[in-house]
C-alpha positions as a printed NumPy array, in Angstrom:
array([[ 23.825, -14.076,  39.239],
       [ 21.515, -15.654,  41.801],
       [ 22.46 , -13.101,  44.431],
       [ 21.733, -10.205,  42.09 ],
       [ 18.364, -11.676,  41.218],
       [ 17.522, -12.089,  44.903],
       [ 18.491,  -8.545,  45.796],
       [ 16.545,  -7.077,  42.883],
       [ 13.472,  -9.126,  43.728],
       [ 13.672,  -8.218,  47.396],
       [ 13.317,  -4.517,  46.542],
       [ 10.098,  -5.094,  44.598],
       [  8.41 ,  -7.848,  46.572],
       [  7.187,  -5.534,  49.341],
       [  4.965,  -3.661,  46.915],
       [  2.933,  -6.766,  46.112],
       [  2.609,  -8.494,  49.466],
       [  0.039,  -6.681,  51.573],
       [ -2.785,  -7.143,  49.059],
       [ -1.951, -10.876,  48.796],
       [ -2.57 , -11.576,  52.495],
       [ -6.043, -12.527,  53.68 ],
       [ -5.595, -12.406,  57.48 ],
       [ -8.29 , -10.491,  59.378],
       [ -6.893,  -7.222,  60.606],
       [ -7.927,  -7.963,  64.216],
       [ -5.728, -11.105,  64.344],
       [ -2.704, -10.035,  62.357],
       [ -0.298,  -7.131,  62.049],
       [  0.184,  -7.143,  58.339],
       [ -1.45 ,  -3.862,  57.283],
       [  1.256,  -1.596,  55.868],
       [  3.92 ,  -3.972,  57.122],
       [  4.891,  -5.821,  53.959],
       [  8.564,  -5.231,  54.567],
       [  8.254,  -6.83 ,  58.006],
       [  6.537,  -9.836,  56.441],
       [  9.51 , -10.304,  54.128],
       [ 11.838,  -9.895,  57.11 ],
       [ 10.06 , -12.642,  59.049],
       [  9.76 , -14.913,  56.004],
       [ 13.483, -14.682,  55.334],
       [ 14.211, -15.067,  59.043],
       [ 12.487, -18.434,  59.204],
       [ 14.533, -19.913,  56.35 ],
       [ 17.832, -18.292,  57.223],
       [ 17.315, -19.086,  60.904],
       [ 16.906, -22.748,  60.041],
       [ 20.204, -22.791,  58.103],
       [ 22.053, -20.741,  60.714],
       [ 20.827, -22.927,  63.592],
       [ 21.86 , -26.033,  61.645],
       [ 25.355, -24.658,  61.106],
       [ 25.753, -23.559,  64.699],
       [ 25.084, -27.092,  65.946],
       [ 27.531, -28.765,  63.57 ],
       [ 30.608, -28.828,  65.88 ],
       [ 28.806, -30.47 ,  68.812],
       [ 26.45 , -32.834,  67.026],
       [ 26.519, -36.289,  68.652],
       [ 28.397, -34.962,  71.701],
       [ 26.962, -35.542,  75.143],
       [ 25.992, -32.437,  77.207],
       [ 28.779, -30.891,  79.303],
       [ 31.526, -32.802,  77.467],
       [ 32.614, -30.014,  75.115],
       [ 33.623, -26.379,  75.074],
       [ 30.423, -24.396,  74.602],
       [ 29.781, -23.047,  71.104],
       [ 29.945, -19.265,  70.877],
       [ 30.341, -18.693,  67.127],
       [ 29.966, -20.469,  63.782],
       [ 33.075, -22.614,  63.549],
       [ 32.377, -25.769,  61.501],
       [ 34.066, -29.058,  62.246],
       [ 32.077, -31.801,  63.929],
       [ 31.677, -35.455,  62.985],
       [ 31.704, -34.693,  59.275],
       [ 34.581, -32.19 ,  59.436],
       [ 32.58 , -29.449,  57.759],
       [ 33.923, -26.049,  56.845],
       [ 32.676, -22.925,  58.556],
       [ 29.172, -22.193,  57.296],
       [ 28.501, -25.656,  55.81 ],
       [ 25.153, -27.112,  56.738],
       [ 23.663, -30.565,  57.05 ],
       [ 20.619, -32.595,  56.025],
       [ 18.273, -30.227,  57.896],
       [ 18.932, -27.401,  55.426],
       [ 19.286, -29.677,  52.375],
       [ 15.85 , -31.221,  52.868],
       [ 14.331, -27.797,  53.695],
       [ 15.668, -26.454,  50.38 ],
       [ 14.258, -29.47 ,  48.557],
       [ 10.859, -28.883,  50.162],
       [ 10.959, -25.14 ,  49.435],
       [ 11.849, -25.67 ,  45.789],
       [  9.135, -28.271,  45.405],
       [  6.467, -25.965,  46.857],
       [  7.637, -23.072,  44.677],
       [  7.54 , -25.144,  41.48 ],
       [  4.793, -27.695,  42.054],
       [  2.651, -26.48 ,  44.973],
       [  1.988, -29.055,  47.657],
       [  2.899, -32.28 ,  45.915],
       [  4.118, -35.119,  48.232],
       [  5.465, -37.221,  45.385],
       [  7.521, -34.351,  44.035],
       [  8.837, -33.658,  47.528],
       [  9.941, -37.271,  47.854],
       [ 11.552, -37.217,  44.406],
       [ 13.691, -34.254,  45.472],
       [ 14.629, -35.87 ,  48.803],
       [ 15.595, -38.977,  46.87 ],
       [ 17.687, -36.954,  44.449],
       [ 19.434, -35.393,  47.447],
       [ 20.1  , -38.818,  48.935],
       [ 21.256, -40.481,  45.73 ],
       [ 22.935, -37.594,  43.923],
       [ 23.76 , -34.949,  46.534],
       [ 21.194, -32.529,  45.172],
       [ 20.853, -29.439,  47.402],
       [ 23.759, -30.673,  49.516],
       [ 26.394, -28.181,  50.63 ],
       [ 29.094, -30.696,  49.612],
       [ 27.305, -32.073,  46.562],
       [ 26.997, -35.482,  48.276],
       [ 24.594, -36.776,  50.911],
       [ 26.865, -37.272,  53.923],
       [ 24.197, -37.572,  56.609],
       [ 20.683, -38.993,  56.643],
       [ 18.374, -40.146,  59.433],
       [ 17.322, -43.769,  59.594],
       [ 13.596, -43.012,  59.278],
       [ 14.13 , -40.781,  56.271],
       [ 16.31 , -43.41 ,  54.616],
       [ 13.705, -46.093,  55.198],
       [ 10.998, -43.888,  53.714],
       [ 13.068, -43.174,  50.633],
       [ 13.72 , -46.878,  50.128],
       [  9.961, -47.408,  50.272],
       [  9.371, -44.593,  47.834],
       [ 11.867, -46.003,  45.328],
       [  9.839, -49.212,  45.239],
       [  6.254, -47.911,  45.513],
       [  6.3  , -44.298,  44.35 ],
       [  3.532, -43.674,  46.882],
       [  3.122, -40.176,  48.379],
       [  3.239, -41.026,  52.035],
       [  6.031, -43.439,  52.827],
       [  6.838, -42.402,  56.39 ],
       [  7.158, -45.298,  58.811],
       [  4.77 , -45.358,  61.778],
       [  6.608, -47.751,  64.078],
       [  7.384, -46.797,  67.704],
       [ 11.047, -46.123,  66.908],
       [ 10.272, -43.81 ,  63.99 ],
       [  9.121, -40.771,  65.977],
       [ 12.204, -38.805,  64.985],
       [ 12.672, -35.122,  64.258],
       [ 13.534, -35.455,  60.528],
       [ 10.27 , -33.892,  59.312],
       [ 10.261, -31.13 ,  61.955],
       [ 13.764, -29.985,  61.097],
       [ 12.843, -29.037,  57.5  ],
       [  9.277, -27.761,  58.148],
       [  9.466, -23.993,  57.695],
       [  8.787, -23.845,  53.956],
       [  5.291, -25.242,  54.484],
       [  3.851, -22.55 ,  56.788],
       [  5.78 , -20.005,  54.73 ],
       [  4.075, -21.236,  51.567],
       [  0.686, -20.954,  53.235],
       [  1.421, -17.613,  54.809],
       [ -2.006, -16.255,  53.788],
       [ -3.951, -19.249,  55.183],
       [ -3.082, -20.371,  58.752],
       [ -5.492, -23.29 ,  58.643],
       [ -3.703, -24.816,  55.646],
       [ -0.361, -23.956,  57.284],
       [ -1.283, -26.256,  60.139],
       [ -2.848, -29.066,  58.124],
       [ -0.246, -29.191,  55.353],
       [  2.552, -29.088,  57.911],
       [  1.17 , -32.368,  59.258],
       [  0.819, -33.826,  55.796],
       [  4.363, -32.85 ,  54.906],
       [  5.655, -35.032,  57.733],
       [  3.927, -38.128,  56.39 ],
       [  6.164, -38.3  ,  53.329],
       [  9.047, -39.539,  55.524],
       [  7.738, -39.598,  59.145],
       [  4.298, -41.108,  59.58 ],
       [  4.351, -41.57 ,  63.343],
       [  1.495, -39.594,  64.936],
       [  3.907, -37.776,  67.27 ],
       [  5.994, -36.548,  64.333],
       [  2.876, -35.495,  62.464],
       [  1.451, -33.633,  65.468],
       [  4.748, -31.972,  66.234],
       [  4.706, -30.61 ,  62.714],
       [  1.071, -29.532,  62.955],
       [  1.663, -27.641,  66.197],
       [  4.972, -26.15 ,  65.114],
       [  3.584, -25.131,  61.729],
       [  0.915, -23.182,  63.647],
       [  3.573, -21.48 ,  65.751],
       [  5.52 , -20.384,  62.687],
       [  2.295, -19.106,  61.079],
       [  1.592, -17.096,  64.241],
       [  5.088, -15.622,  64.269],
       [  4.683, -14.601,  60.633],
       [  1.435, -12.883,  61.604],
       [  3.297, -10.773,  64.158],
       [  2.052, -12.445,  67.339],
       [  3.944, -11.65 ,  70.495],
       [  6.199, -14.235,  72.149],
       [  3.834, -14.438,  75.088],
       [  0.96 , -15.196,  72.759],
       [  2.927, -17.778,  70.756],
       [  4.018, -19.615,  73.886],
       [  0.652, -19.453,  75.592],
       [ -0.962, -22.871,  76.286],
       [ -1.908, -24.627,  73.066],
       [ -1.494, -21.582,  70.821],
       [ -3.089, -21.757,  67.422],
       [ -3.354, -19.09 ,  64.722],
       [ -6.816, -20.567,  64.132],
       [ -8.832, -19.987,  67.342],
       [-10.137, -23.186,  68.931],
       [ -8.384, -25.442,  66.411],
       [ -6.828, -27.797,  68.984],
       [-10.183, -28.224,  70.747],
       [-11.542, -29.986,  67.686],
       [ -8.271, -31.418,  66.314],
       [ -6.577, -32.693,  69.464],
       [ -2.876, -33.284,  69.72 ],
       [ -1.317, -36.534,  70.931],
       [ -0.655, -36.425,  74.676],
       [  3.12 , -35.949,  74.491],
       [  2.829, -33.069,  72.005],
       [ -0.074, -31.643,  73.918],
       [  2.128, -31.504,  77.035],
       [  4.737, -29.5  ,  75.157],
       [  2.084, -27.235,  73.661],
       [  0.703, -26.683,  77.186],
       [  4.085, -25.328,  78.298],
       [  6.263, -28.176,  79.565],
       [  9.315, -26.268,  78.313],
       [  8.58 , -23.446,  80.755],
       [  9.021, -25.524,  83.898],
       [ 11.953, -27.735,  82.911],
       [ 15.675, -27.185,  82.575],
       [ 18.57 , -29.448,  81.469],
       [ 19.005, -32.395,  81.911],
       [ 15.222, -32.768,  81.637],
       [ 15.481, -30.521,  78.567],
       [ 17.578, -32.452,  76.084],
       [ 18.46 , -32.018,  72.423],
       [ 17.572, -35.512,  71.323],
       [ 16.464, -37.001,  68.022],
       [ 13.118, -37.981,  69.513],
       [ 10.689, -35.428,  68.089],
       [  9.015, -34.621,  71.391],
       [ 12.321, -33.809,  73.127],
       [ 13.554, -31.872,  70.119],
       [ 10.443, -29.689,  69.957],
       [ 10.556, -29.139,  73.721],
       [ 14.239, -28.201,  73.664],
       [ 13.85 , -25.696,  70.816],
       [ 10.893, -23.993,  72.552],
       [ 12.757, -23.937,  75.841],
       [ 15.572, -22.023,  74.177],
       [ 13.098, -19.653,  72.556],
       [ 11.226, -19.082,  75.816],
       [ 14.311, -18.564,  77.996],
       [ 16.114, -16.146,  75.695],
       [ 15.618, -12.61 ,  74.517],
       [ 17.455, -12.615,  71.218],
       [ 18.049, -14.976,  68.298],
       [ 21.722, -15.295,  69.223],
       [ 21.191, -16.042,  72.868],
       [ 18.559, -18.722,  72.191],
       [ 20.488, -20.309,  69.384],
       [ 23.539, -20.784,  71.618],
       [ 21.307, -22.232,  74.334],
       [ 19.794, -24.697,  71.844],
       [ 22.967, -26.001,  70.276],
       [ 24.918, -26.239,  73.486],
       [ 22.502, -28.929,  74.649],
       [ 24.646, -31.176,  72.425],
       [ 23.409, -34.549,  71.133],
       [ 21.327, -33.771,  68.002],
       [ 22.582, -30.209,  68.195],
       [ 22.234, -29.246,  64.536],
       [ 18.58 , -30.205,  64.446],
       [ 17.777, -28.58 ,  67.776],
       [ 19.384, -25.476,  66.311],
       [ 17.497, -25.753,  63.041],
       [ 14.132, -26.17 ,  64.771],
       [ 14.856, -23.288,  67.114],
       [ 16.069, -21.209,  64.165],
       [ 12.734, -21.608,  62.343],
       [ 10.519, -20.165,  65.061],
       [ 13.083, -17.655,  66.349],
       [ 13.872, -16.521,  62.816],
       [ 10.18 , -16.054,  62.041],
       [  9.761, -14.109,  65.253],
       [ 12.886, -11.906,  65.249],
       [ 13.15 , -11.729,  61.473],
       [ 16.222, -11.812,  59.297],
       [ 17.308,  -8.509,  60.845],
       [ 17.425, -10.174,  64.265],
       [ 19.902, -12.862,  63.174],
       [ 23.56 , -11.918,  63.523],
       [ 24.714, -10.731,  60.128],
       [ 28.144, -12.274,  60.535],
       [ 26.445, -15.669,  60.939],
       [ 24.287, -15.213,  57.85 ],
       [ 27.24 , -14.029,  55.766],
       [ 29.207, -17.176,  56.663],
       [ 26.556, -19.559,  55.284],
       [ 27.888, -21.686,  52.426],
       [ 25.914, -21.437,  49.186],
       [ 24.078, -18.422,  50.562],
       [ 23.036, -17.465,  47.006],
       [ 21.27 , -20.796,  46.619],
       [ 19.437, -20.364,  49.927],
       [ 18.383, -16.851,  49.045],
       [ 17.332, -17.751,  45.489],
       [ 15.202, -20.685,  46.684],
       [ 13.723, -18.586,  49.459],
       [ 12.852, -15.763,  47.093],
       [ 11.109, -18.068,  44.658],
       [  9.077, -19.573,  47.521],
       [  8.077, -16.101,  48.686],
       [  6.942, -15.06 ,  45.205],
       [  4.934, -18.266,  44.779],
       [  3.332, -17.985,  48.205],
       [  2.206, -14.441,  47.351],
       [  1.221, -15.242,  43.725],
       [  3.727, -12.672,  42.502],
       [  4.869, -13.169,  38.846]])
């Protein structure tokens, strides 16, 4: 039933999109391209899930200690079936559903993350089998305080748990790149309050917004790209994120490039794979074969690459293998309709 609803909606959404977008024509390529907007929108969400799945078999494995991944095969530390995804996709679906139903509401976001943690809501296996330490700590705090921003700010809390789920925020604010940047940062603070995590989300949210606007790869990866001209001049990034935004990923290679849980290294690795590749498939394999936190490196890569190449650029045989694909599509479609104010 969900799949049918998604397919029927997809055929009619294009008719309503162009008039809903407020980008200036000189900075965006949306005129008469509503179908391409849908393609990019779907690509960001599906790319996240696909990248997550592709990294499953080599998560927690050190680089060069495993047979390189070449297809979606499952397995890994949690012995997942082919197409089953992890906490990256689960929390992204929670965030997408929250935005579609409540707008930007940090408390509601946390309530859904907590429901995932405690009850297995939006989990591919109906239980929470994997959660980062920083996210867990934030959810413990939320259970006690019910405050909207519970993300730890300690030195050891600069993880990638807010970056891995980010795509729904810039997708929700597809018609307003300024809000896409600012709300991306705010969305981090629910579980990850460290300034590096917040700034990684601000910068990456801007990249996804730019990709949705149809910017070229060269433009997206130019020093300190922003879909809002001059934004970083007045809203400066922390030094470590600024170095990535300035192009550190262009001059490094493994082992300097590493798929770690530290948000700076994760962002750098995902952008390295995007920069060095010429297709979604090539870059995704480069990202996940870094090992270590492979599923999240893949999920972060998948967001920007999916938004850039679009759904049509992701191997169909990878998309078709995704577990609970109907759920992903249904949630994605509702977010798209809400972001466009389509009944």
